[in-house]
N, C-alpha and C positions, 0 to 999 in steps of 0.2 A: 565449499572447499575450493581452494585455489592452488594452482600448481607451483606457485613461487614462494610458499611459506612452509610447506610441510617437508621437514627434513628428518630423515631416519638413518642413523648410522652414517651421517655425513652425506647422504645421498638424497636427492630430491625425489619425492613421490608425486607423480603427476596426477591430474584429474581432467575429466572431460568438462564440457560447458555446463553440465548440470551439477558439478561438484562430486560426481562419482569417482571413487578411487581406482587407480590403475592397478589391477591385480597382477599384471606382468611385473611391475616394479616390486611388489611384495614378494612375489615368487623368486625374483632374482636376489633380493636381500636375504631370503631364507636359504640360499644356497642352491637354488634351481633343482629341487628334488624331482627327478624324472617322472615319478609315479604320482605326483601331486600337482599337476597342472590345473589351471582354473577350470578347464572344460570337464576334467574328471570330478572335481569337487562339485561343480554345478549340476552334474547329472544325478546326484544322489537324491532320493525321495525326501530326505529331511530338509535339504537346502531348498528344494522346490516348495516345500510346505512353508518354510520361513519366508521365502520371497512372496508367496501368495498372501500371507498375513501382512507383510510390509506394503505390498502394492495396494491392498484393500484399505489400509489405514491412510496412505497418502492420497488415494482416490477420494476417500471420505473428506479429508482435509480440503482438497480441491473443490469438491462438490459444495461444501459448506461455505467456502470463500467465493467461488466464482459461478456456481450453478451447474446444471446438468451438461452444459457444453464444454466445460473445462477439460483440458487435456493435461493430465498429471505428467511430470517428468519421468523418464524411464529410470528404473532402479538397477538395470543391468543391460549392457549393450556391448557388442563386439564390433570394433571398427577395423575394417580391412579384412584381407583373406590370407590364408596360409601362414607362414612363419612370422611375417611382419604384423599380423593381426594383434590388436590391443584390446584387452577385455577390461571393462570398467564396471564397478558395482557400488551401490549405495554404501555409506559408512557402516550401517548395520551388517550388511553382507560381507563387507571387506574385513571386519573384525572376526566374523565367523570363519572366513577363509584363512586368516592369519592363524587362528586356533587349529584349523585343519592342517596347516603347514607344520606348525610346531607350537605346542602350548607355551613354551618359554618365550618364543618369538611373539606370540599373541599378547603376552603381558607387556612386552616392550612396546609393541605397536599401540596398545591401549593407553599406556602412559603418555605416549606422544600425542595421541588423539585428545587425551584429557588436558594436556598442556595447551593445545590449540583447541579451545572450547568447542568450536564448530565440529570437531571431529569426535567428540565424546559420544559414546553409544547412547546414553540417556538423553542427550541434548539434540541429536541429529534431526529428529522429526520436529522438535519444538522450534528449532532455528528455521527450518523450511517453512513451517506454518507462520512464524513471525514475519518472515520476508514477504510471504504472500499477502498477509493481512495488511502490512504497511503499504504494499503496492496497491492493493485494492482501495485503501483509504485515501492515498495520494490521488488516485484516479478520480474518486468521488469529489474530493475538494477541488481539484483542477476543473472538473466538469461544471460544478456549481458556480465557481468563480467566473468561468467563461460565459455561462448563461447570464450571469448578472451584468457582465460587461456588454454583452450583445443586447440585452434588454434595455440598457441605458439609452440606446439610440431610439428605441420605440418610445420610451418614457419622455425623452426630450421632444420628440415630435408631438406627442399628446399634450405636453405642457405648453408647447409653442402655440398649438391650436387654441389652448385655453387662455392665451394672451399673457403667459408668464414671461416676464422680462428678466427677472433676477433668478436664474436657475440655482445658484448657490443657496439662496434663501428657501427656495422650494424644496431642495434636497435636504437642507438643514431642518426644515419643519418635519419631514417624514422621519428623519433620524431621531429627532427629539421625541417624537411620539413613541417610537419603538424602543428607545434607550432610556426611558424614564425621565425625560426632560433634559437630558445631557446634550451638550454640544459635541461636535466631532473632537475638538481639543480636549474636552473633559473625558470623553470615552478613551482617547489615547492615554491620558494620564492615569485613568482608572485601571487600564490594562497594562500600565508600565511600558508603553511603547514609545519610541522616539516621536517627537512632534511632527516630523516630516513623513511619518509612516502612514499607510492607509490601513485602517483597522480591518477591512475585509480581506486584505492580503495575508492576514494572520488569523483569520476566523476559522473555526472548525465547521463541520458540515451542518450542524444544527443552526448556528448563527447565520451561515450563508443561506440556508433554506428559508429562514425567517425573513431575511432581507429580500430574497427573491419573491417570496409570497407578497410582501408589502409592495414591492415595485409593480408586480403584475396587477394587484388589486387597485392600486392608486391610479394606474393608467386606465383601467377599466372604469373606475368611478368617474374620472374626468370626462370620459366619452359618454358614458351612460347617462350621467346627470347634466350633461351639457354645461359644465362649470366654466365660468369666464372670470378673468381678472386675477391678479397676483394674490391678493389677500384671500380670496375664496379658494384658489388652488392650494395655497399654503395650508390653509385650515383643513382642507379635504385630505391632503397628504398626511398631516399630523394625526387626524382622526383614524385614518387607516392604520398608521403605525401603532396607535394606542390599542386598536382592536386586535391587531396581531399579538401585541404584548399581553393583552388580557387573555387571549386564547392560550398562549404559552403558560401563563400563570394558572389558569383554570385546569390545565393538564398536569400541573405540578412540575413544570419544566424550569430550567435555569434561565434567568433573565439574560438577554443578549450581552449586556455590559459585564456580566459575571462569568461569561464563558471564557475559558482559558485562551490566552494568545499563543498560537502555535508558531512554528518557524515560517518564514516567508514562503508564500506559494511558489516562488521561483525555485526553492530548494526541492519542493515536491515534484516540480516539473523536471528538474535535473535527475532525481531518482528514477522517474518514469523512463527517461531517455536511456538510462544505463541499466535498467532492469532486464533480467533475462526474459526472453519471449515465453519461457515456460511458466512464469508466474504472473504475466500480464493478463488482466481480465480480457476475455474475448468480447469483441464488439457484437452487439445484437444486429440482426438483419433488419 
């Protein structure tokens, strides 16, 4: 939820960094009933029970997405002290508070939340989970793509020791083995990507992982078998690609050339840079 799009009765309803709704704004729009401040509503046993259920569900979503060290965003917080203090609550709780203020007002608030889909009671948790899942997947893609780029340096060194002179031919042989005999240009056409694109910049995590496995095993084979010469190195790389492809086939997986082309990896990097810290996967020690 953002504070620049939610308008109720011509007044902006603000939100905190986690998208929690400002209950002070709702209270003011409802006519500021003295006996129905947010603190009075929140003190009731029923609301405490609702919050516990909500917190548990969000915690489970975070656990499933990011593991036991994930820190779920708060569903209720008070910022400041005294009269200037502002109380923020998750959309589910905000709608409950609106009903507490005035059932007729709650209907109006719910209609606005429905119009702005992210505010709908039934969609609030789905949206939070969706954002978290996208962020986690972007992080996985970017990590794998970075590993591949870094490993290219090691592969180049191993190929050079193997007396490879034409690195494009060496890399093309490995690609051909993994992608069923296709050239890079044919892979791009098959995936309906521009001719100047790099297929791995549009690859999903499975395709990236397959390429990373091929690259590491090809490097290891060149060293282990003491392979020398352009032709021998090319053939070794091609055979490693074929072996990885056969493994994928044996497991019933999708062939690399048939994996869907995703948006450019740069878009995933942009999303990660702008993602809220609350949904970013925590780095392992």
